[in-house]
C-alpha positions in Angstrom: 0.1 -0.1 0.0 2.7 2.3 0.9 4.2 1.8 -2.7 1.0 3.4 -3.9 1.5 6.5 -1.8 5.1 6.8 -2.6 3.9 6.5 -6.5 1.4 9.1 -6.1 3.6 11.3 -4.3 6.4 11.0 -7.2 3.6 11.9 -9.7 2.4 15.0 -7.7 6.0 16.7 -7.4 5.4 18.4 -10.9 1.9 19.8 -9.4 3.6 20.8 -6.4 6.3 22.8 -8.2 3.5 24.4 -10.3 1.7 25.3 -7.1 4.7 26.6 -5.1 5.3 30.2 -7.0 1.4 30.5 -6.4 2.0 29.8 -2.5 4.5 32.3 -2.5 3.1 35.0 -4.3 -0.1 34.8 -2.0 2.1 34.5 1.3 4.2 37.6 0.0 0.5 39.6 -0.3 -1.0 37.8 2.9 0.5 36.6 5.9 -2.9 34.4 6.7 -2.2 31.0 5.1 -5.5 29.4 5.9 -7.3 30.0 2.4 -4.0 29.1 0.3 -3.4 26.1 2.5 -6.7 24.7 1.9 -7.1 25.6 -1.7 -3.3 23.8 -2.4 -4.2 20.6 0.0 -7.1 20.1 -2.0 -5.6 20.5 -5.5 -3.1 17.9 -4.5 -5.5 15.5 -3.2 -7.6 15.9 -6.3 -4.9 15.6 -8.4 -3.9 12.2 -6.8 -7.4 10.8 -7.4 -7.4 11.9 -10.9 -4.1 10.2 -11.3 -5.8 6.7 -11.0 -9.5 7.7 -12.4 -9.3 6.1 -15.7 -10.9 2.6 -16.1 -7.6 1.1 -17.5 -5.7 2.3 -14.6 -8.0 0.9 -12.0 -8.1 -2.5 -13.8 -4.1 -2.2 -13.7 -4.4 -1.5 -9.9 -6.6 -4.4 -9.3 -4.5 -6.7 -11.1 -1.5 -6.0 -9.0 -1.1 -7.5 -5.4 -3.4 -5.0 -3.5 -6.8 -5.3 -2.2 -9.5 -2.5 -3.0 -9.6 -1.6 0.7 -5.7 -0.9 0.3 -5.9 1.2 -2.7 -8.9 3.2 -1.2 -6.7 3.5 1.9 -3.5 4.7 0.3 -5.6 7.8 -1.2 -6.7 8.8 2.6 -3.3 8.2 3.9 -1.9 10.1 1.1 -4.4 13.1 1.7 -3.1 13.7 5.3 0.7 13.7 3.9 0.1 16.0 1.4 -1.8 18.2 4.0 1.4 18.2 6.1 3.6 18.9 2.8 1.7 21.8 2.2 1.9 23.0 6.1 5.9 22.5 5.9 6.0 24.6 2.7 4.1 27.6 4.2 6.0 27.2 7.5 9.4 27.3 5.8 8.0 30.2 3.3 6.5 32.4 6.5 9.8 31.9 8.4 11.9 33.0 5.1 9.6 35.8 3.8 8.3 37.4 7.1 10.4 36.0 9.4 7.5 34.5 11.6 6.4 31.2 12.8 2.7 30.4 11.3 0.5 30.0 14.2 -0.5 26.6 14.9 -4.2 28.0 15.3 -4.3 28.9 11.3 -2.7 25.4 10.5 -5.1 23.8 12.9 -8.3 25.7 11.3 -6.9 24.7 7.7 -6.2 21.0 8.7 -10.1 20.8 10.0 -11.4 22.3 6.7 -9.4 20.3 4.3 -10.1 17.0 6.4 -13.9 18.1 6.4 -13.8 18.9 2.7 -11.8 15.8 1.9 -14.3 13.7 3.9 -17.1 14.4 1.7 -15.1 14.8 -2.0 -13.5 11.5 -2.0 -16.8 9.5 -1.6 -18.3 11.7 -4.4 -15.2 11.0 -6.5 -15.4 7.3 -5.9 -18.8 7.2 -6.8 -19.0 9.7 -9.7 -16.4 11.2 -11.9 -14.4 14.2 -11.4 -16.3 16.5 -13.9 -19.4 15.9 -12.0 -17.4 17.3 -8.6 -16.7 20.7 -10.8 -20.6 20.6 -11.8 -21.2 20.3 -7.7 -18.9 23.0 -7.0 -20.3 25.5 -9.2 -23.7 24.7 -7.9 -22.6 25.4 -4.4 -21.0 28.6 -5.5 -24.1 29.8 -7.3 -25.9 28.9 -4.0 -23.3 30.9 -1.8 -23.9 34.0 -4.0 -27.9 33.5 -4.0 -27.5 33.4 -0.2 -25.6 36.3 0.1 -27.4 38.2 -2.4 -30.7 37.5 -1.1 -30.6 36.2 2.4 -27.7 36.8 4.2 -26.0 39.7 3.3 -23.2 39.8 5.6 -22.4 36.3 5.3 -18.4 37.0 4.5 -18.2 38.9 7.7 -20.0 36.2 9.8 -17.5 33.8 8.2 -14.6 35.8 9.2 -15.8 36.5 12.7 -15.9 32.6 13.1 -12.4 32.1 11.9 -11.6 35.0 14.1 -13.2 33.3 17.0 -11.9 30.0 16.4 -8.3 31.4 16.1 -8.8 33.1 19.6 -10.1 30.5 21.5 -8.1 29.4 24.7 -9.8 26.5 25.8 -8.0 23.4 24.2 -10.7 21.1 25.3 -12.7 22.6 22.0 -9.7 22.0 20.0 -9.5 18.4 21.0 -13.2 18.1 20.3 -13.2 19.4 17.0 -10.3 17.4 15.8 -11.9 14.1 17.5 -15.2 15.0 15.5 -12.9 15.8 12.4 -11.3 12.5 12.3 -14.7 10.6 13.0 -16.0 12.2 9.9 -12.7 11.2 7.9 -12.8 7.7 9.1 -16.2 7.3 8.3 -15.8 8.8 4.9 -13.0 6.3 4.7 -15.1 3.3 5.1 -17.7 4.6 3.0 -15.2 5.0 0.1 -14.0 1.7 0.8 -17.6 0.2 0.4 -18.2 2.1 -2.7 -15.1 1.0 -4.5 -15.6 -2.7 -3.5 -18.9 -2.7 -5.4 -17.4 -1.0 -8.6 -17.3 -2.6 -11.9 -14.6 -1.8 -14.1 
């Protein structure tokens, strides 16, 4: 299984090299790493999935000495590794460019956001194809614009206030609760993806 993870990391290095200047440019303009850390992590995770999305690749993978559970598990374990690769890059860049250590609270919130989004994204990708994720994302974006335009005009301000509140929380039990809920969601998504992929016909 770890050979599968290693294979994805080697293939993703080119995508990471493309993301690197974008990440540097963003961090030069804004010290906050939450948004860029989230987007970069999601791009790597989705790219790792897209590598193996073709039916011919899946047939090849299933002919190798790996179970379908191991194939899916490699994506979930790999996703966590990609998140920490992005985090390491952000830490180094902020230290070099701004002389600051990225607050752990920002990394924590980014981790929760990526884990939460990935928990819904991977089962969706295993059930449908990548182009449907794009359609779903556009649908969510349009819904977001409608909500802001018609119902909650200050939604962006509320989101910023929520993020600020999370960044200033001093009760570590709340952080522990949030990470526990995030990991429960992630593990549940993992089992769901295994079930979907196990029943898939190529």
